[in-house]
C-alpha positions in Angstrom: 117.3 67.9 139.2 118.6 66.3 136.0 120.8 68.2 133.6 119.6 68.7 130.0 121.5 68.8 126.8 120.1 70.7 123.9 120.0 68.8 120.6 122.1 69.9 117.8 120.8 70.8 114.3 118.2 73.3 115.5 116.9 76.1 113.3 117.5 79.2 115.5 119.9 80.0 118.2 120.1 83.5 119.6 123.7 84.7 120.3 124.6 85.6 123.9 124.3 89.3 124.3 125.1 90.4 127.9 124.5 94.1 127.6 122.0 94.4 124.8 119.7 96.6 126.8 122.1 98.4 129.0 122.8 102.2 128.8 125.2 102.9 126.0 127.0 106.1 127.2 128.4 107.9 124.1 132.1 108.7 124.1 132.7 112.2 125.6 129.4 112.4 127.4 129.7 113.9 130.8 127.3 112.2 133.2 125.3 114.2 135.8 126.3 113.5 139.4 122.6 112.8 140.2 121.2 110.0 138.1 117.5 110.3 139.0 114.8 110.6 136.4 111.1 111.5 136.4 108.9 109.8 133.8 105.2 110.6 133.1 102.6 107.9 132.8 99.1 108.5 131.7 97.2 107.0 134.7 97.6 105.3 138.0 98.6 101.7 137.4 95.8 99.2 138.0 98.3 96.8 139.4 102.0 96.1 139.6 101.3 92.3 139.1 102.3 91.4 135.5 99.4 88.8 135.3 97.0 91.6 136.3 98.2 94.2 133.9 95.4 96.1 132.1 97.2 98.8 130.0 100.1 101.0 129.3 100.5 102.9 132.6 101.4 99.7 134.6 103.3 98.2 131.7 105.8 101.1 131.7 106.6 100.5 135.3 106.6 96.7 135.1 109.3 96.8 132.4 111.6 98.1 135.1 110.5 95.8 137.9 110.5 92.5 135.9 112.2 90.9 132.9 111.0 88.3 130.5 112.8 85.6 128.6 113.5 88.2 125.9 113.8 92.0 125.6 113.7 94.4 122.7 116.6 96.5 121.5 116.4 100.2 120.5 114.9 99.3 117.1 112.4 96.8 118.5 114.3 93.6 117.6 114.2 90.7 119.9 117.3 90.3 122.2 118.1 88.0 125.2 116.6 88.8 128.6 116.5 86.1 131.3 117.0 83.6 128.4 120.5 83.8 127.0 119.6 81.7 123.9 116.7 79.8 122.4 116.2 77.3 119.6 113.7 75.2 117.7 113.7 72.6 114.9 110.1 73.3 113.7 108.9 76.7 115.2 106.5 74.7 117.3 108.7 73.2 120.1 111.0 75.8 121.6 113.8 75.4 124.2 115.0 78.5 126.1 118.3 78.4 128.0 118.2 80.7 131.0 121.3 82.6 132.1 122.7 81.2 135.4 123.3 84.7 136.9 119.6 85.8 136.6 118.4 86.7 140.1 115.3 87.9 141.9 115.7 91.2 143.9 116.1 89.0 147.0 119.2 87.4 145.5 117.6 84.0 144.7 118.0 82.5 141.2 115.4 82.9 138.6 114.6 79.4 137.3 112.7 77.7 134.5 110.1 76.6 137.1 109.4 80.3 137.9 108.2 80.7 134.3 106.1 77.5 134.5 104.4 78.8 137.6 103.9 82.3 136.2 102.5 81.2 132.8 100.1 78.7 134.4 99.0 81.5 136.7 98.4 83.7 133.7 96.0 81.3 132.0 94.3 79.9 135.1 90.6 80.8 134.7 90.3 81.4 138.4 92.6 84.4 138.2 90.8 86.0 135.2 93.9 87.8 134.0 93.2 90.6 131.6 96.0 89.5 129.4 95.2 85.7 129.5 94.3 85.9 125.8 97.9 86.7 125.0 99.0 83.2 125.8 96.4 81.9 123.3 97.6 84.5 120.7 101.1 83.2 121.2 99.7 79.7 120.5 101.1 78.1 123.8 99.6 74.6 123.8 96.2 74.4 125.5 96.2 78.1 126.5 92.8 78.8 125.0 91.1 75.8 126.6 92.6 76.5 130.0 91.5 80.2 130.0 88.0 78.9 129.2 88.1 76.6 132.2 88.0 73.4 130.0 91.5 72.2 131.1 93.6 72.5 134.2 96.6 75.0 134.2 99.0 72.1 134.5 98.2 71.1 130.9 99.8 74.3 129.5 102.6 73.6 127.1 105.4 74.7 129.3 107.9 72.5 131.1 111.0 73.1 133.2 113.6 70.5 131.9 115.9 71.6 134.7 116.7 74.9 136.4 118.0 76.7 133.3 116.1 75.0 130.4 112.5 75.8 129.7 110.6 73.9 127.0 107.6 75.6 125.4 105.2 73.6 123.1 102.9 75.5 120.8 99.6 74.5 119.1 101.0 75.5 115.7 104.3 76.8 114.3 105.1 80.4 115.3 108.5 81.5 113.9 108.4 84.7 115.9 107.5 83.2 119.3 110.7 84.4 121.0 109.7 88.0 120.4 106.4 87.4 122.1 108.1 86.4 125.3 109.1 90.0 125.8 105.5 90.8 126.5 104.6 91.9 130.1 102.0 89.1 130.6 104.8 86.5 130.2 107.1 88.0 132.8 108.0 85.7 135.8 106.5 86.4 139.2 107.7 85.2 142.6 105.7 82.2 143.8 106.8 82.4 147.5 106.0 86.1 147.8 102.6 85.7 146.3 101.8 82.7 148.6 103.1 84.7 151.6 101.4 88.0 151.0 98.5 87.4 148.7 97.3 90.5 146.8 99.6 92.6 149.1 102.7 91.1 147.4 103.1 94.1 145.1 103.4 96.6 148.0 106.8 98.3 148.8 108.8 96.0 150.9 106.9 92.9 149.7 107.5 93.1 145.9 110.2 90.8 144.7 111.1 91.3 141.0 113.8 90.3 138.6 114.1 93.6 136.7 116.8 96.3 136.8 114.9 98.2 139.5 112.9 97.5 142.6 110.0 99.2 144.3 110.9 101.7 147.0 107.8 103.9 147.4 104.3 104.1 146.1 101.8 106.9 146.8 98.6 106.2 144.9 97.7 108.8 142.3 100.9 110.7 143.2 104.1 108.8 142.5 105.9 105.4 142.1 109.6 105.4 143.1 112.0 102.7 141.9 115.7 102.3 142.8 118.4 100.1 141.4 118.1 96.3 142.0 121.6 95.4 143.0 120.9 91.8 142.3 119.9 92.3 138.6 122.3 90.3 136.4 123.4 93.3 134.4 123.2 95.9 137.2 126.8 97.0 136.5 125.8 98.5 133.2 122.7 100.5 134.4 123.3 104.2 135.0 120.1 105.6 136.5 119.9 105.2 140.3 116.3 106.2 140.8 113.2 106.3 138.5 110.1 108.2 139.6 106.8 107.7 137.6 104.2 110.4 137.9 100.6 109.3 137.0 98.9 112.3 135.3 96.0 111.6 133.0 95.6 115.1 131.6 98.1 115.8 128.8 98.0 119.5 129.3 98.9 119.2 133.0 101.8 116.8 132.2 103.0 119.3 129.6 102.9 122.2 132.0 104.9 120.2 134.6 107.4 119.2 131.9 107.9 122.8 130.9 108.2 123.8 134.6 111.1 121.3 134.9 109.2 118.7 137.1 109.2 115.9 134.5 112.0 114.7 132.2 109.9 112.6 129.8 106.2 112.9 129.0 104.1 110.0 127.7 102.4 112.3 125.3 101.4 116.0 124.7 98.2 117.7 123.4 98.0 117.6 119.6 96.8 121.2 119.5 100.1 122.3 121.1 102.2 120.6 118.4 102.9 123.7 116.4 103.7 125.9 119.4 106.0 123.2 120.9 107.8 122.7 117.7 108.5 126.4 117.5 109.4 127.0 121.2 111.3 123.7 122.1 111.9 122.0 118.7 114.7 119.7 120.0 112.5 118.3 122.7 109.5 117.3 120.6 109.5 113.7 119.2 106.9 112.1 117.0 108.3 108.6 116.4 106.5 106.0 114.3 104.2 103.8 116.2 103.2 100.2 115.6 99.8 101.2 114.3 97.8 101.9 111.1 94.6 104.0 110.7 92.4 102.6 107.9 89.0 102.4 106.3 87.4 99.0 106.0 85.0 98.3 103.2 82.0 95.9 103.5 83.0 93.1 101.2 79.8 91.2 101.7 77.1 93.5 100.5 76.3 96.8 98.8 78.5 98.6 96.2 81.7 97.8 98.1 81.2 94.1 97.5 82.7 94.8 94.1 86.6 94.9 94.3 86.7 97.5 91.5 84.7 99.9 93.6 86.9 99.3 96.6 90.1 99.9 94.6 88.7 103.1 93.1 87.8 104.4 96.5 91.1 103.5 98.0 93.2 104.9 95.2 91.4 108.3 95.2 92.3 109.0 98.8 95.3 111.5 98.9 97.1 110.1 101.9 99.8 112.8 101.9 97.1 115.5 102.3 95.5 113.5 105.2 98.8 113.0 107.0 100.4 116.4 106.3 97.5 118.8 106.1 94.4 117.4 107.8 96.5 116.0 110.8 99.9 117.7 110.5 101.3 116.3 113.7 104.0 114.0 112.3 101.9 111.2 110.9 103.0 109.4 107.7 100.9 108.2 104.8 100.2 104.4 104.9 101.0 102.6 101.7 100.6 99.1 103.3 98.5 97.7 106.1 101.8 96.7 107.8 103.7 99.8 109.0 107.2 100.0 107.5 108.8 100.2 110.9 107.7 96.7 111.8 110.6 94.4 112.6 111.5 91.8 109.9 109.5 93.5 107.2 111.1 94.8 104.0 108.1 96.0 102.0 108.0 96.2 98.2 106.5 99.5 96.8 102.8 99.2 96.7 100.7 100.2 93.7 99.8 103.5 95.5 103.5 104.4 95.8 104.3 103.8 92.1 101.8 106.3 90.8 101.2 110.0 91.2 97.9 111.0 92.8 96.7 112.4 89.5 97.4 109.0 87.9 95.6 107.2 90.7 92.6 109.4 90.4 92.4 108.8 86.6 92.6 105.0 87.0 90.1 105.1 89.9 87.6 106.9 87.7 88.0 104.3 85.0 87.5 101.5 87.5 84.3 103.0 88.8 83.0 103.4 85.3 83.8 99.7 84.6 81.8 98.9 87.7 78.8 100.7 86.2 79.0 104.1 88.0 79.3 107.5 86.5 77.6 110.9 86.1 74.3 109.3 85.1 74.5 106.8 87.9 76.6 108.2 90.8 77.9 105.9 93.5 76.1 106.5 96.8 77.5 105.1 100.1 77.8 105.8 103.8 81.0 106.4 105.7 80.7 105.5 109.4 83.1 106.7 112.1 83.0 106.9 115.9 82.8 110.2 117.7 86.1 112.1 117.6 87.2 115.4 116.2 90.1 113.8 114.2 87.8 111.0 112.8 85.4 113.7 111.7 88.1 115.8 110.0 89.4 112.8 108.1 85.9 111.7 107.1 85.1 115.1 105.7 88.3 115.3 103.8 88.0 111.8 102.3 84.3 112.4 101.4 85.4 115.6 99.6 88.1 113.7 97.7 85.6 111.0 96.6 83.1 113.7 95.5 85.7 115.7 93.6 87.6 112.8 92.0 84.8 110.3 91.4 81.5 112.1 91.8 80.6 109.8 94.8 77.8 111.0 97.0 78.8 110.2 100.6 76.6 110.2 103.7 78.7 110.7 106.8 77.5 108.8 109.9 78.8 109.7 113.3 78.0 107.2 116.1 79.0 106.9 119.8 81.4 104.1 120.6 78.9 101.4 121.7 76.6 102.0 118.8 79.5 102.2 116.4 80.7 98.8 117.7 77.3 97.3 117.2 77.2 98.6 113.6 80.7 97.3 113.0 80.0 93.8 114.4 76.7 93.5 112.5 78.2 94.7 109.2 75.8 97.6 109.1 78.0 99.9 107.0 79.5 100.5 103.6 82.8 102.1 104.7 83.9 102.3 108.3 86.8 103.9 110.1 89.1 101.5 111.9 92.6 101.1 113.3 95.0 98.4 114.4 97.8 98.7 116.9 100.2 95.7 116.8 100.1 93.2 119.7 103.7 92.3 118.9 106.5 93.5 116.6 106.1 91.2 113.6 104.1 91.6 110.3 101.7 88.8 111.1 100.1 90.9 113.9 98.7 93.1 111.1 98.3 90.8 108.2 96.5 88.1 110.2 93.8 90.7 110.8 92.3 90.0 107.4 92.4 86.2 107.5 89.0 84.6 107.3 89.0 83.4 110.9 90.2 86.5 112.6 87.6 88.2 114.9 89.0 91.6 114.0 88.3 91.2 110.3 85.8 94.0 110.1 85.6 93.9 106.3 84.6 90.2 106.4 87.3 89.6 103.8 87.5 85.9 102.7 90.3 85.0 100.3 91.7 81.5 100.2 95.0 82.6 98.6 95.5 85.2 101.3 94.8 82.7 104.1 97.1 80.2 102.5 100.1 82.6 102.2 99.7 83.7 105.9 99.6 80.0 107.0 102.7 79.4 104.9 104.5 82.3 106.5 103.8 81.0 110.0 105.6 77.7 109.1 108.5 79.3 107.3 111.9 78.9 108.8 113.7 81.3 106.4 113.3 85.0 107.2 113.7 86.1 103.6 111.1 83.6 102.4 108.8 84.7 105.2 109.2 88.3 104.1 108.3 87.3 100.5 105.1 85.7 101.9 104.2 88.9 103.7 104.8 91.0 100.6 102.6 88.6 98.6 99.9 89.1 101.3 100.2 92.9 100.9 99.9 92.5 97.1 96.7 90.6 97.5 95.4 93.4 99.7 96.4 95.8 97.0 94.5 93.9 94.4 91.4 93.1 96.4 91.3 96.3 98.6 89.2 95.1 101.5 90.6 98.1 103.3 92.2 101.4 102.5 95.2 102.1 104.7 95.4 105.8 105.4 98.2 106.8 107.8 100.7 105.4 110.2 100.4 106.3 113.8 103.0 108.3 115.7 103.6 108.5 119.4 104.3 112.1 120.3 106.3 112.9 123.5 108.6 115.5 125.1 112.1 114.6 126.2 114.5 116.9 128.0 117.8 117.4 126.1 119.9 116.0 129.0 118.1 112.7 128.8 120.0 110.2 126.6 119.4 106.7 125.5 115.6 106.8 124.9 114.9 104.2 122.1 112.9 106.7 120.1 112.9 104.4 117.0 111.3 101.4 118.8 107.9 101.1 117.1 106.3 99.6 120.1 107.7 102.4 122.3 109.4 99.9 124.6 111.7 101.9 126.8 113.6 100.3 129.7 114.9 102.8 132.2 118.2 100.8 132.3 118.8 102.2 128.8 118.7 105.8 129.9 121.2 108.2 131.5 121.4 111.9 132.3 124.0 114.3 131.1 125.6 117.0 133.2 123.5 120.2 132.7 
């Protein structure tokens, strides 16, 4: 196969980092002789095939069995994986250079053609991959048309230039595309094993992966056991020898087993035990920031909330600190922007909400509402819709109380089951509605694009040409600082127009034994590779 020389003058080149995701044992740490760990996952994985992943339970395991072009570091920043570097002139055509020592668990090289095969398999409409949409979100050329069966998989914008150079063509510029390649759906899979074993290729003994660990044993609904992959390119820097995942869907059961010493890391814990756990084992309770925002969306197309003054008044008079600290009280933080502050590449400017006391905000909100024609003689009346949940109800009651006390607003609370709630949301049958967004990737656009005119998740039906333009500009921007300014401008427009009221930032509570070290607790996507972890002598 011909060799390929990368053109000079490209915009971005990642530096070669050989141990970016390896365990970083602190000086003076004494390692336990037995480096075996037990991790809790919330359910039995639907599949161990990356192109058939459905949710978090299998994703946690797949991150150990496979590796994509890129990884994430402990803070959620993109770092090299199978690709040692990548570059682009225009953010639309990308070339990834694969490391020559990348190997499958059977010792054979991982090549650019492996990614071509795997990504075509992902979007092939015949396979109906649950994550096929991600290739379209990543803007890989023709991905959307292929998943709809309109084009053949061979038309996907991915080409192997030679064994170690992969070219990816996008439908539009995406400056953060390298970070998207860390997603599980874009992991490579072994073509020969799949052709030889069919659906049985993911069974112990058949599964060939390129991650730091390989599958040793699987007992459905009981355990999944992984051991070191001696052919992994950075195996020398891994510490754990065995990783056991226990699927337990009841948080209380997982917590009991953790406290009995059967589990080293839980995926979560019951919220109602937060206070007790903080008192009894304070150094083992973690509530790190998550890549998610809880918010209220206003109907911008009809009713009183079509007026931006009304929307601003309602948003300003919500005391976010009380919601986060008192109503919830399990580590959540007030949301001053739609984009969580922990998102990579985001340096937010203080919002209007942050620059004023709650008393000042309430006063200005009252004046805004009066300017919109509402007051004691003409009180604002509206409905607040939420789907069935104790937490949603508690927050709705608190917010309705704030609006009544601060603005004299008369609120009708509406509680609907999930399917009915979705129907109401899709049809715009609401004044104010509870919503949330968890980022699909670690970059501000995963949140800010939500309120562009064409986004299917734009519940508020917010249409603003300036907002759409600034997000389009950001996607074409090569300079990170300039792109951050675009994102801050977008947040400023949301401040001014208030199509939504961000309320709090999500946290991801878990329990971790004190002898477990290396867990990337500050990664907002909660991406944790077992190769980062190690166990102290205890």
